[in-house]
C-alpha positions as CSV (number, residue, x, y, z in Angstrom):
1,M,23.7,-12.6,-30.5
2,A,22.6,-10.9,-27.7
3,T,21.2,-13.0,-24.8
4,Q,19.1,-12.0,-22.1
5,T,19.4,-13.1,-18.6
6,E,17.2,-13.0,-15.5
7,S,18.6,-12.4,-12.2
8,T,16.8,-11.8,-8.9
9,T,17.7,-8.3,-7.4
10,D,19.3,-8.8,-3.1
11,M,15.4,-7.5,-1.6
12,G,14.5,-10.9,-3.4
13,V,16.6,-13.1,-2.3
14,G,16.9,-11.2,1.6
15,L,12.5,-11.4,1.8
16,A,12.6,-15.3,0.5
17,L,15.6,-16.1,3.3
18,A,13.6,-14.6,5.9
19,L,10.2,-15.4,4.9
20,G,11.9,-19.0,4.8
21,A,13.4,-18.9,8.0
22,V,9.6,-18.1,9.5
23,A,8.3,-20.8,7.3
24,A,11.3,-22.9,8.7
25,I,10.0,-21.9,12.6
26,G,6.6,-22.6,11.8
27,A,7.3,-26.2,10.6
28,A,9.6,-26.5,14.0
29,M,6.3,-25.4,15.8
30,M,4.2,-28.6,13.6
31,F,7.2,-30.9,15.0
32,I,7.2,-30.0,18.5
33,G,3.6,-29.7,19.4
34,A,2.7,-32.7,17.2
35,P,-0.9,-33.8,18.5
36,D,-1.9,-30.1,19.7
37,I,-3.4,-27.1,18.8
38,T,0.2,-26.0,18.7
39,A,0.6,-28.0,15.3
40,A,-2.1,-27.0,13.6
41,W,-0.6,-22.9,13.8
42,G,2.5,-24.3,13.1
43,F,1.1,-25.9,9.8
44,A,-0.9,-22.4,9.2
45,I,2.8,-20.4,9.7
46,A,4.8,-22.7,7.6
47,M,2.0,-22.8,4.7
48,I,1.6,-18.8,4.6
49,F,5.0,-17.9,4.9
50,S,6.1,-20.1,2.5
51,A,3.6,-19.2,0.0
52,L,4.8,-15.3,0.5
53,A,8.8,-16.4,0.0
54,V,7.8,-17.6,-3.2
55,V,5.3,-14.9,-4.0
56,G,8.9,-12.5,-2.5
57,L,10.9,-14.3,-5.8
58,H,8.7,-13.6,-8.3
59,L,7.6,-9.9,-7.4
60,Y,11.3,-9.2,-7.5
61,W,12.6,-11.0,-10.2
62,D,14.5,-8.7,-12.8
């Protein structure tokens, strides 16, 4: 009986890690600039790049 396994490519993992790192920087900006506009930009960066990390994994899924 043949089984099918799914794995991600190296590009998918690398892309997700790179975008996840940028999202983590955005989250740090959110923490550092708490009551200021910097926190809003940090939140925007974290949300956009975390969503792109998930999309990158889905695009390069074998």
